[in-house]
C-alpha positions in Angstrom: 34.2 77.9 93.1 31.7 79.7 90.9 29.9 77.8 88.1 31.6 78.0 84.6 28.9 80.2 83.1 27.7 82.5 86.0 25.0 85.3 85.5 27.0 88.2 84.1 25.5 91.5 85.6 25.6 95.3 84.7 24.4 97.4 87.6 23.3 100.9 87.2 22.5 103.0 90.4 23.2 106.7 90.9 22.4 105.7 94.8 26.1 104.6 95.8 25.2 102.7 99.5 22.5 100.7 97.8 24.6 100.1 94.7 27.6 98.9 96.5 25.6 97.0 98.8 23.6 94.9 96.4 27.0 94.1 94.4 28.8 92.8 97.4 25.4 90.6 98.3 25.5 89.8 94.8 29.1 88.9 93.7 29.4 87.1 97.3 26.5 84.3 95.4 28.2 81.4 93.1 25.8 81.8 90.2 26.3 86.1 89.7 29.7 88.2 88.0 29.6 91.8 88.3 30.7 92.6 85.2 30.1 96.5 85.4 28.0 99.2 86.9 27.7 102.7 86.2 25.8 105.7 88.3 24.4 107.4 84.8 22.9 106.7 81.7 26.0 107.8 79.7 28.5 106.4 82.1 26.0 102.9 81.5 26.6 103.3 77.8 30.1 103.8 77.4 30.2 100.2 78.4 27.6 97.8 79.0 27.4 96.8 75.5 30.9 95.6 75.1 30.4 93.9 78.6 28.9 90.2 77.4 25.7 91.4 80.0 23.1 89.0 80.1 21.4 90.9 82.9 21.1 94.7 83.7 19.8 96.3 87.3 18.5 99.3 86.6 17.5 102.6 88.6 13.9 103.9 87.1 15.5 107.3 88.4 19.5 108.3 87.3 20.8 112.0 87.2 20.8 111.8 83.1 17.2 110.8 82.5 14.7 108.0 83.3 16.1 103.8 83.3 13.1 103.5 80.3 15.4 105.5 78.1 18.6 103.6 79.0 16.2 100.6 78.4 15.5 101.5 74.8 19.0 102.4 74.0 20.6 99.2 75.3 17.6 97.2 73.2 18.7 98.9 70.0 22.6 98.9 70.2 23.2 96.1 72.4 21.6 93.4 70.2 24.9 91.1 70.4 24.1 90.5 74.5 20.4 91.6 74.4 20.5 91.6 77.7 17.3 90.9 80.0 16.6 94.1 82.3 15.8 94.3 85.3 14.4 97.1 87.6 14.7 98.1 91.2 14.0 100.9 92.5 12.0 103.2 95.1 9.3 104.0 92.7 6.1 101.9 92.9 3.9 104.7 90.4 1.4 102.3 88.2 2.6 104.4 85.4 6.3 103.4 86.1 5.6 99.5 86.5 3.6 99.1 83.1 6.0 101.2 81.3 9.0 99.1 82.4 6.4 95.8 81.6 5.5 97.1 78.6 9.3 97.5 77.6 9.8 93.5 78.3 11.5 94.0 81.5 11.9 90.7 83.3 11.2 92.2 86.4 10.2 95.2 88.4 11.1 95.1 92.3 10.9 97.5 95.2 14.4 98.7 97.0 12.8 97.1 100.3 12.3 94.0 99.3 15.5 93.0 99.7 18.6 91.7 97.9 17.0 88.0 98.5 14.2 88.8 96.1 16.9 90.8 93.4 18.6 87.8 93.4 15.2 85.1 92.9 14.2 87.2 90.1 18.1 87.2 88.5 17.7 83.4 88.9 13.6 83.6 87.4 14.6 85.7 84.2 17.5 83.0 83.1 14.8 80.9 82.6 12.7 82.9 81.2 10.5 83.9 84.0 9.1 87.5 85.3 8.9 88.6 88.4 7.2 91.1 90.2 8.2 91.8 93.7 5.9 91.4 96.7 4.9 94.7 97.5 4.8 96.0 93.3 2.2 93.1 92.6 0.1 94.2 95.8 0.5 98.0 94.3 -1.3 96.8 91.1 -3.8 94.7 92.2 -4.7 98.2 94.4 -4.9 100.1 91.5 -6.2 97.9 88.9 -9.1 95.5 90.2 -12.5 96.1 90.2 -15.3 94.4 91.4 -16.9 93.4 88.0 -13.5 92.2 87.2 -11.9 89.9 89.5 -14.6 87.6 89.2 -14.2 87.4 85.2 -12.3 84.7 84.0 -9.7 84.7 80.9 -10.3 81.4 78.7 -7.3 79.3 77.7 -6.8 81.7 74.8 -7.3 84.7 76.0 -4.4 84.5 78.4 -2.3 83.0 75.5 -2.9 86.5 73.7 -2.6 88.1 77.5 1.4 86.6 77.5 1.5 87.4 74.1 1.1 91.2 74.8 2.9 90.6 77.7 6.3 89.8 75.1 5.3 92.1 73.4 3.9 91.0 70.5 1.6 92.7 67.5 -1.9 91.2 66.8 -0.3 89.8 63.6 2.8 88.6 65.5 0.7 86.6 67.6 -1.8 85.4 65.2 1.7 83.4 63.3 2.2 82.5 66.4 -0.8 80.6 67.6 -2.3 80.0 63.6 -5.0 81.9 64.3 -6.9 84.6 61.7 -5.7 87.9 62.5 -9.5 89.0 63.0 -9.5 86.1 65.6 -6.9 87.1 67.3 -8.2 91.2 67.5 -11.8 89.8 68.9 -9.8 87.7 71.4 -7.8 91.1 72.4 -11.4 92.9 72.7 -12.7 90.1 74.8 -10.2 89.9 76.9 -9.4 93.6 77.8 -13.3 93.9 78.2 -13.1 91.0 81.2 -10.0 92.7 82.6 -11.8 96.4 82.6 -8.3 96.8 81.0 -7.9 100.5 79.0 -5.1 99.3 76.9 -2.3 96.8 76.5 0.0 98.5 79.1 -3.1 98.0 81.2 -4.0 95.0 80.4 -0.6 93.5 81.7 -0.6 95.1 85.1 -3.5 93.5 85.5 -2.2 90.0 84.5 0.9 90.0 86.7 -1.3 91.4 89.5 -3.5 88.4 89.3 -0.7 85.9 88.5 -2.0 85.8 84.8 1.1 85.9 83.1 4.8 86.5 84.3 5.6 82.7 85.2 
């Protein structure tokens, strides 16, 4: 018997063998309910906003575009349900990981990680926690660290700023949330970038996830 409020899922993936297997395995869990699936962006747009979805499992590469375009469309058009977006993909490029997390994805997982990793990420996302797959975190670590940045610790305030950036907040929004002056926030951002060796906001977020500074 399923719980009164299972997590309602929509799967968008054109690899049918993978998608069907994932749907079958997740459907067997009491706390998940599959309410729809699609193999393309155009098909997903037809029903996803009306499906009262809690979370969307999405691939990066789709026949008629990329998952990022669909992510942005869902964010703009499915505001009543505001589903959480979780990427399950074979694309482990750092640029793709950065793009997904900057858009506000709750998880970025490798398809080779197994369905249990997907299930755990879904449960974590329902509680507001983000997840990077084990393989993905390793990939980021390989591409983000330098000897100069590994041993440099962030202050508590700098970690708060980094978390705000990972949640898509602007400097002005972080200033209001943390009760700080806007120039002070910008100073913290600059210091945090320097300590991490980050080129920009997306790079800082990727380093933060790889080091475990955010995402929990």
